[in-house]
Every structure is written in C-alpha cells, then in structure tokens.
Residue, then its C-alpha position, 0 to 999 in steps of 0.5 A: x735836640x739840645x746838647x750840653x756844651x762846656x765852654x773854653x774860656x778866651x781871655x780878652x785883654x784891654x789897654x786902660x788908656x783906650x778903655x774908659x768912656x766919658x762916664x767912666x764905663x770900661x769897654x769890657x763891661x758893655x761888649x755888644x758884638x764880636x767879629x773875627x778877621x784872621x788873628x784879630x778880634x773886633x768888638x764894640x761897647x754899645x755906649x761908645x762911637x768906637x770899635x776895638x781891635x785885639x790881636x791873638x797873642x796866645x792860644x786862648x789870649x787876645x791883647x794889643x788893644x787898639x781903638x778906632x774912632x768912627x767919627x774919623x770915617x763917618x759923618x755921624x749926625x751927633x758926632x761923639x755926643x751920643x752913642x751909636x749903640x753898635x749891635x752888629x758887625x760883619x765883613x764883606x766886599x773889603x769892608x767892615x760893616x756896622x749897624x746901630x740899634x735904631x731903637x729908642x731908650x727909656x730912662x732908668x729910675x735911680x734909687x737915690x732919687x725921690x719916688x716922684x723923680x723915679x716915676x717921672x724918669x720912666x716917662x722919659x724916652x730918648x732918641x739918640x741920632x747916632x743909633x740910626x746907622x748902617x755903614x761900611x768902612x774899608x777893612x784893609x789887610x796887610x799882606x805881609x803882616x796879616x794886620x787888619x786896619x780901617x781906612x776912610x778910602x783906599x784902592x780895592x786890592x781885588x780891583x785896581x781900578x776901584x776905590x773902597x770908600x766909607x759910606x753910610x745909609x742916607x738919612x737925617x739927624x733923627x732917622x734914616x732910609x731904613x726907618x722910613x721904609x718900615x714906617x708903615x709896615x703892618x708888623x712893625x709900625x706900632x712898635x717903632x715909637x716903643x723903646x727897645x727894652x720894652x719890646x719895641x723896634x731894636x736891631x741886634x745883629x748883622x750878617x752879610x752874604x754877597x750883596x745881601x744884608x741880614x738884620x736881626x731884631x731883638x724886638x718886637x717879638x710877635x706871639x713868640x716869633x722873632x724877625x729878620x730883615x733882609x735888604x740890599x744897598x748901593x752907592x748913592x749919588x752923594x759920595x759917602x752915602x748908601x741907599x736901599x734898592x728893591x729886593x722884591x718884585x713889588x719894589x719893596x726895599x726889604x724882606x721879612x723872615x719870621x722865626x720861632x725861637x720859643x719867644x726869644x728875640x735875636x741878639x746876634x746872627x752869623x752866616x756859616x756856609x748856607x746856614x744862619x746861626x742865631x744868638x737868641x734871648x729875651x727882648x726885654x731887660x730881664x734874666x732869661x734863657x739865652x740860646x744858640x740856634x742854627x737855621x740849616x740852608x737859610x741862605x738858599x731858602x731866603x733867596x726864594x722869598x720871605x720865610x716862616x721858620x717853625x721851631x721844628x725847623x731850627x736846631x737848638x744847639x745849646x744854652x749860654x749861661x746867664x745871670x740869676x740870683x746874686x748875678x741877676x742882670x749880669x752875664x748877658x750874652x750879646x755877641x756871637x762870632x764864627x771863630x773857626x770851622x768848629x767853634x763859635x765865640x760868645x761875648x757878654x755885656x755886664x760880665x760878673x766879677x768871675x769873668x773879670x779875673x784881672x783889671x782890664x781883662x774879661x773872659x769870653x766863651x768858646x763853644x765847639x760845634x759840629x754839623x752844618x755846612 
C-alpha cells in the first residue's frame, strides 16, 4: 500500500573552493549517491573523480565540505581525464566501497548546432575507461573526534595484524572482470553495447552485507523487470587489486535477482536489517515516477539462490517528487541513504532552483519510515 509522505528538508552546504568541475559544473547539480557514517555524509557528483564529505553542523544542516580525489588512492585507467560516473557508495569491513556506472554514453544534440551536426552527435557513443570501477578505500574513524577520513592503507583497527589497503577490481583500460563475466549472459549480453540512457547496461546502486556485494541495475529493464547482481570479491595476487570469486555451485561469478517495480529500474539500493530498500525510476532520460520500495527479508532469501520478486512481494513505500512541466528534466532522485533507524535520505541530480536557496547550497529530502527489521 502506498503511503503519502512529506519530506523534511536537509540543507547541504558546499565549499565553492572544492565544488566546481573542469567544465564549470557545481557538485550540487549532479549528486548521484549518498551515504551516512556517523555525523558525516558522503556524496558524489557523477561527472567527477572525487567524493565529497560533509559534517553535521545543525539538526538539519551539513557543511564543512571536504573533497577526496580518488586518483590519490586508486589507479584509475584514465586518471583525472574522464569521469568515474560514481553511482553507488557503501561501507563494509573498514572500507568505503565505490562503483561506477559501467555504462556507455551517447552524445547529446546541441540546439546551437546545425541540424546535420545534431543528428550526427546522436550517432556518437563514448566509452569512458574510468566508469569500469568497483573499488574499496580504507575508511578510518578517529575514536576521539568521530571524524571519518580516507587512507590509501592503514592498520586495521579491528585486527592489529592486518593492513587495510585500497584496491579495485582487476581489468584493462576499457573493461574489467565484471564486464567480462557478464559478456555472454543471456539477459545482459545484447544490452552491453547500448548506452545506459537507452536502456543499456547501467549500474546505479551499491549495497554490502558481510562479504556479499549487491549492484542495482538501472538498465536493462526486461518487460518491466529490474535486475540486481550479487557477487563476492577477494584480494588478487597483485597488491591493490580485487578479483571475483564464485558465488554459485556451477562456479558462476555472480547471481541475478529480478524485481518487478512496475517497469522502473534501480537508482539506488540500501540494506537495513534483513531488508533491501530501493530507489527506483525510469531507465531512460525522461520525467517519470520515482519511488522507494522495500523488499522484506531480502538478505536471507538471496542467500538461498537467485530470486524472482513479483510486485505483490515488494512494499511500495512512497513516491519521490520529480520534475515536470516547467521543471522537466530536474529534481531527478539519484541517491538513497539509511539516515537513521526511522529515516531515509534522498538526494537529487539536476535540482531545481527551489532546491538551491543560496549559492553553494542544495536541499535534500528526509523521509520517515516505519516497519522493517
């Protein structure tokens, strides 16, 4: 049953010194994921190679913005020359985990160009090497101040004889082991050459439970069914790299779970207790319903094998406002966080003017929830 939810507004204040990309885009205009650790929020703009950290400075305010350049921790194949398109962050095992979209992108027509040039731009598909990233970076908490920072390597505070090290999934300059694993998948192979916004392969969402990694797919959506990939990794022989390990008896390196969210793809996912929460919306670049769903008891169910989850098995908690009319193409909910035991936090890509009451400020939505484990 859908419940009517009213959001409390959370103010995110950014430092202009750190907030503008090479093409002049402000980080607040492209938020794609959000994660809370203690009194800190971690967010990312999908057109950068950085993650941003904000500190709670008031009941509904986060500020004291700091940025972390991922090239200082990881060996990005294209350095700072192309975006990672970060679409998910999570925390597990003393690490901040990060995933790129793993998707192709099609160029946009520009109205100032000739008709011929605009049509030609729609034929151009780009492959950004940095998008093929699944990585972890040590996330260190200062026990005295509660401050969280990133380190390339550090002693494990939970195990003095172990070292935590930044690492990423093995791959080449144009792909990685995950893409190689799904290359011949009967549900995915035909969508790998298709750009994400065309219902092609597109990862948007990351959640972790113990040694299990869940990746939500914005696309493809197959006859209304969205997909969730489940995989596990271990340290590779080469320091600084990870490799997939079999998760099924037939030695497959991933599992697939299918969910019917009325034709919507996954925009973000989070784990709370035994339940999975999904932010779901259109797979293509259009205005459309964006909603939050709960899959009860998802963690024990998925441990038993691949799952097919029908609409009646999902709880449609509430819809999230989205752009339309004068705000078409704006207020696209992209990030979802477990804020506390009773609230979910949603951040938006392309926020409207009403969500930007001051320079370097953007408003996020805090929703109260009940139930679940």
